[in-house]
N, C-alpha and C positions, 0 to 999 in steps of 0.2 A: 618451514624453512624459508627465511626471508633474507634478501640482500638489501641492507638498510643504507641510509645516508652515511652513517658512521663507517660502515664497511667500505663505502666508496671513498671516503676521506682517508681511510687507512691504505687503500690501494694507491691513492695519489701520493701519500707519504712514502709508500714503498718505492715508487719509481723515482722520487726525489732522492732517497737514500742510495738507490742503485746508480743514478747518474752521478751523484756526488762521489761515491766510491770509485767509479770509473775515472772521473776527472782527477781525483787525488792520485790514483795509481799512475796515470799518464804524467802528471806533474812530477811525482817522485822519480819516475824512470828518466824523464828529461833532465832533471837536476843531476842525477847520477852520471849520465853521459856527459853533461856539460862540465862537470867537475873532474872528469877523467876516471871515474870509478866504474869502469866498464863491466867488471864482474857483477857488482851489485845491480847495475842497470840491466844486464842480460838476464839475471835471475828474476828481477821484477817483471820484465816483459814476458819471460818464460812462464811464470806463474799466471799472468793474465791470459796468455794464449791457451795454456792448458785448461784453465777453468772455462773460458768462453767456448773453446772448441767442443768440449764435452757437452756443455749446455746446449749448443746449437744442434748437436747430433740428436740429443733427446727431444728437443723441441720439434725438429723436423719429423722425427719418427712418430711423435704423437700427432702432428698435423696429418700425416699420411694415414695413421690408424683412424682418426676421427673422420676424415673424408671417406675412407673405405666403409666405415660403419654407416655413414649417411648415404652411401650409394653414389658418391661423387668420385670423379677421377682426380688423381693427384695433379696439382697445378704447378707448372714449372716456375712460376713467379715466387712461390714459397721457397723453392730450392735456391733460387737466386738470392732472395733476401737472407736466408740462413748462411749462404756462402759469404755474403757481405757482412756477416755478424749482426744482422738486424732481426733475428728471430725473436728475441725477448722484447724488443721495442714493438714489433708487429703484434705480439701477444698482448702487450699493454694497451695498444691502440684498440684492438677488438674488445678487450675486457673493460676498459674505461668507457668506450662508446656504448656498449650494451649495458654496462653497469649504471651509467648516468641515466639512461632511459628507464631502467627498471627501478632505480632508487628514487628518482625525482619526478618522473612523468607517469609512472604506473599508478592507476587509481583503483579503488574498490570495484568500479564499474567494469574496468577492463581486466581486472585480476581474476579471470575465470579460467581455472586450470582444468575444468571438467571437459571443456570443448577443445582445449589445445592439447596436442600430442606432447609438446615439450613445455615443461615448467620453466619460464624465463628466469626466475630466481635461481632455480637449480642449475640452469645452463651457465649463468654468470658465476655462481659459486664454484662450479667445476673449473671454469676458466681461471679464476683467481687462485684456486688450489694448485692447478698446474704451474702457474707463475710462481707461487710460493715455493713449490718444490724445486723448480729450476733455480730460483734465487738461493735456496738452501744448498743445492749442489755447488753452485758457483762460489758461495761464501766459504765453504769448507775446502774446496779444491784450490781456490785462489787466495781467499782472505786469511786463512790460518797460516799457510806458509809465508804469506806476505807479512803477517803480524810477527811471526817468529824472526824473520829476517830483519825487520825494523827494530825489534827489541835487541837483537844481537848487535846490530850496528850502534845503537844507542849506548849499550852497556860496554861493548868491547872498545869502540873507538871514541866514545864520549862526544859524538856529534850532536850537540843540542841546538836545534833550530826549529823554527815554526813548522817547516815541512815535515820534519821527523815526527813531531808531536801530533800534527794533523793526520798523518798517515796512520799512526797508532790509534788515535781516537776514532777516526772514521772506520777503521777495521773492526774495532770493538763494537761500535754502534751497528755496523752492518751484520756482524755475527749475531749479536744479541737480537736485533730486530728480525732477521730471517728465521732464527730458531723459534721464537715465540709466535711470530706471524704464521709460520707454517703449521705449528701445532694447533693454533686456533682455526685456521682455514681448513685443515684436514678434518678436524672433528665436526666442523660445520657441514662438510661435504658428505659425510657418512651418516646416514640416518640412524644406525644402531649404536652410535657413539654419543655419550653425554657431552654437552658443550663445556668448554672451559670458561665458565661465567665468572664475572667479577674481577676486580683488579688484584685481589690478594693471591689467588692461585697463579695468575700470570706472572706476578712479580716474584713469587717464591720459585716458580719454575725457571724464570729468567736468571735469578741469582744462583740457583743450583747449577745451571749450565755454565754461566759466566765464570763463577768462581772455580769450578773444577777444571774448566778449560784454561783459565789464566794460570792456575797453579802448574798445570802440565806444560804449558807453553814456556813458562819461565824455567822449569826444570830442564826442558830440552835445550834452552839457550845456555844454561849453565853447563850442560854436557858438551855443547859445542865449544865452549871455552876450553874444556879439558882436551878434547880430541874430536875434530870434525868427522873423521872417518868412523870412529866408534858411534857417534851420534847418528850419522846417516845409516850405518848398519843396523842400529837398534830400530830406527824408524822403518826401514825396509823390512825388517823381520816382523814388526808389528803389522805392517801393511799386508805381508804375506799371510800371517795368521788370520787377519780379518777376511781376506779373500777366501781362505780355506773354510772359514766358518760360513760364509755366504754360500759356497758350493755345498757344504754339508747340510745347510738348511734347505737347499734346493728351492731357492727363490723363484717365484713365477710372476714377476712384475711386468716384463715386457712381452710384446707379441712375437718378436723375432728372437731367434737364438743368439744372433750376433749382438743385439742390443742388450739382451739379458746378460751376456758375458761382460759387456762394458759396465752394466749396472752393478754387477758383483765386484768388479774392480773398483768402482767408485765407492761402493759401500765399504770395502776393505780400507780404502784411504780415509774415509770419514771416521771409521772405528779407531784410527790412530789417535784422534783428538777427542771424540766423545762417543757415548754409547748410542747405538742405532738399533732400534727394533725393526728388523728387516722383513718380518712376515706378519706383523700384527698379532702375534701370539703372546701368551703369558711368558714373561721373561724375567721373573723374579730371580731365579737361579743364575742365568747368564749375566744379568746385570750385577748381582752381588759378586760373582767371580770377577767381572770386569773391573769393578771399583776396588776390590781387594788387591788385584794385581796392580792397579793404578797407584794405590797407596804405597804398596811395597816398592814399586819402581821409583816413585818420588822420594821415599825415604832412603832408598839405596843410593840415588844420585846425590842427595844431601850428605849422606855419610861419607861417600867417596870424596866429596869436595872438602868436608871438614877434616879429612885425614891428610889432605895436601896442605903444604904451607901456604898461608894466606898471602905471603909476599908476592906470589906469582899472579895474584889477582888484585884488582882495585878494591880495597876494603870499603871505600865509600859506597860502592855498589853491592858488593858481594854479601855483606852482612844484612843490609836492609832487604835485599832480594830473597835471601834465605828465609828471613822472618816472614816476608810476604807470601812465599810459597807455602810455608807451614800454615799460616793463618787462612789463606784463601782455600787451601785444601780442606781444612777443618770446617770452615764456613760452608763450603760447597757440599760436604757430606751431611752437615746438619740440615741445610735447606733440602737436600735430597730426601732425607728421612721425614722431614716435616711434610714435604709435598706428597710423597707416596703414602705416608701414614695417615694424613688427615685431609688433604686438599685434592687428591687425585680424583678426577671424574670417572667413577667406575663404569664398566660396561652396563648399558641398559638391557632390559629384556628385548627380545626380538620385537620390533615395531609392528603393530597390528595394522590391518587394512584401514584406510581412511573411511570413516563412516559416511562422509558426505558424497565422495565420488566413487568409492569402492575400488580405486586404483591401487595396485600393489606398490610398495615402497620402491623407489627407483634405486637400483643397486648397480648400475652400469658404469659407475665411476672407476677409473683405473686404480684409484687409491685404495680400493677395498683390499688390495693385496699388499698394502704397505702401511705401516704405522710407526712413527717415531715417538718414543716415550722420553 
């Protein structure tokens, strides 16, 4: 298990996308307020705060857990940094600093894991995986609602400008990157998981997630056109069902009961937009049921809209959007079948003891209780 120069470059790209997404969100919110669109501005800021507050809570909780495991006392400076919304940047600083040393300065002469208690490559990989999961949380908690809002504004009000398109494109890039990056980092951090090697599985996985998500986002936007209250009630109901499933599965991801409760709420929210394997177990049946319901819900929304007179909608948008929803849903399901049918890295057999140093496989990563498929 090595943290390579390519992995380091991917980590650098990750923080670039993170900062770009943050700047664009601030830019969009400032534009809304400057144009007097206070409702959209408040919604944009609310989505940003919701995502970053949850991420800071998880980040600080993990810092405390890691310090406790290493026998160190919790440092107040970490709490202050997280209160100032700097937890993710702090993690990127530590991960990139250590990652650069491991990827560029570690040589075969110093790469002696027999005498060291901690594998430096494993340490960096775990830090990067933590970062990937935090980015994944923030992407779905903030990026998905943000994307739905921007699509709604674009289609409902016809506000076509560079800021609008930039926000949509950056949100799509952030969602796509965080989803694939986390899946790759997660499998690299767990010794008993096969790696997601090669560009083909990653691209197919990306298209499966992106197309199914885009189809659902556009369907939600169409439902918002019909009735905002009905759309919000549907989303709240799906969120409630996701939370119930998380409690039913009795997830055991966090060390504290309070953080586990927050984790289940977050999982329920993400399940509104995409499938989430919350315990790393075989989920063929739950996933099949999830996407069957997704297909039926999407078709139901389209049928409802086609039963209404098109005169109440902008036909220049409605017909192309309906076609896009159907095509992206179909493509997403096709890529899903291809990925799980031919490209999915199956679980490997339990990794044996290393013949060189005789050390057992390190399995103390918090991600052993979590796997997103």
